[in-house]
C-alpha positions in Angstrom: -11.6 11.1 27.8 -11.9 8.1 25.5 -15.4 7.3 24.2 -16.8 4.1 22.8 -15.8 5.1 19.2 -12.2 5.7 20.4 -12.0 2.4 22.2 -13.2 0.5 19.1 -10.5 2.2 16.9 -7.8 1.4 19.4 -8.7 -2.2 19.5 -8.3 -2.3 15.7 -4.7 -1.2 15.9 -2.4 -4.0 14.6 -0.1 -5.8 17.0 3.3 -5.7 15.3 6.2 -7.7 16.7 9.8 -7.0 15.9 12.5 -9.6 15.6 15.9 -7.9 15.9 19.1 -9.9 16.3 21.7 -8.8 18.8 24.2 -6.7 17.1 21.8 -5.3 14.6 23.6 -2.0 14.8 20.7 -0.1 16.2 18.8 0.0 13.0 16.4 3.0 12.9 13.6 0.6 12.0 13.8 -1.2 15.3 11.9 1.6 17.0 9.3 1.8 14.3 7.0 -0.7 15.9 5.9 -0.2 19.5 4.9 -3.9 20.0 7.0 -6.5 21.7 10.5 -7.1 20.5 12.1 -10.6 20.3 15.6 -11.8 19.7 14.6 -14.5 17.3 11.7 -16.4 15.8 11.8 -19.2 18.4 11.4 -16.7 21.2 8.4 -15.1 19.4 6.8 -18.5 18.8 7.4 -19.7 22.4 5.8 -16.5 23.8 2.3 -17.4 22.5 1.9 -13.9 21.1 0.0 -13.8 17.8 1.0 -10.6 16.0 -0.9 -9.1 13.1 2.5 -8.5 11.4 6.2 -9.1 12.1 9.1 -6.7 11.3 12.3 -8.7 10.9 15.7 -7.1 11.3 18.2 -9.9 10.9 22.0 -9.5 10.6 22.4 -11.7 7.5 20.6 -13.6 4.7 20.8 -17.0 6.5 19.3 -15.6 9.7 16.5 -13.9 7.6 15.7 -17.2 5.8 15.7 -19.2 9.0 13.4 -16.8 10.8 11.0 -16.6 7.8 10.9 -20.3 7.4 10.1 -20.8 11.1 7.4 -18.2 11.1 5.8 -19.4 7.8 5.5 -22.9 9.3 3.6 -21.7 12.4 -0.2 -21.7 12.3 -0.6 -18.5 14.3 2.0 -16.4 12.4 2.3 -18.2 9.0 -0.2 -16.0 7.1 0.7 -12.7 8.8 2.7 -10.1 6.9 6.4 -10.7 7.5 8.3 -7.6 6.6 12.1 -7.5 6.1 13.9 -4.3 7.0 16.0 -4.8 3.9 16.3 -7.1 0.9 18.4 -10.3 1.3 18.0 -11.6 -2.3 15.2 -13.1 -4.2 15.1 -16.5 -2.5 14.8 -15.0 1.0 12.6 -12.1 0.0 10.1 -14.5 -1.6 9.1 -15.7 1.9 8.3 -12.2 3.1 5.9 -9.4 2.1 8.8 -7.0 1.5 9.8 -8.0 -2.0 9.0 -5.8 -5.1 6.3 -7.2 -7.2 
């Protein structure tokens, strides 16, 4: 049975949203986060959900850049960690938290 301490810890779990494009090939990472899944950045932003982090699984560099730019411009999501499932080059990775430093 949960106690007060357990309830506090559960409330601290981050809410992680996943953006995964149709045709992403069933990337193993798409099941990594148990939070809500969205098909694109516009769908996430329209939902009103404010995640603590976002895992992005785009199909190409242009899609990755478009999603990252849209999310970085939003007041609710702009400062959250935005994680790419893979590198898409320096210019795209610079907008995410996934790049090597």
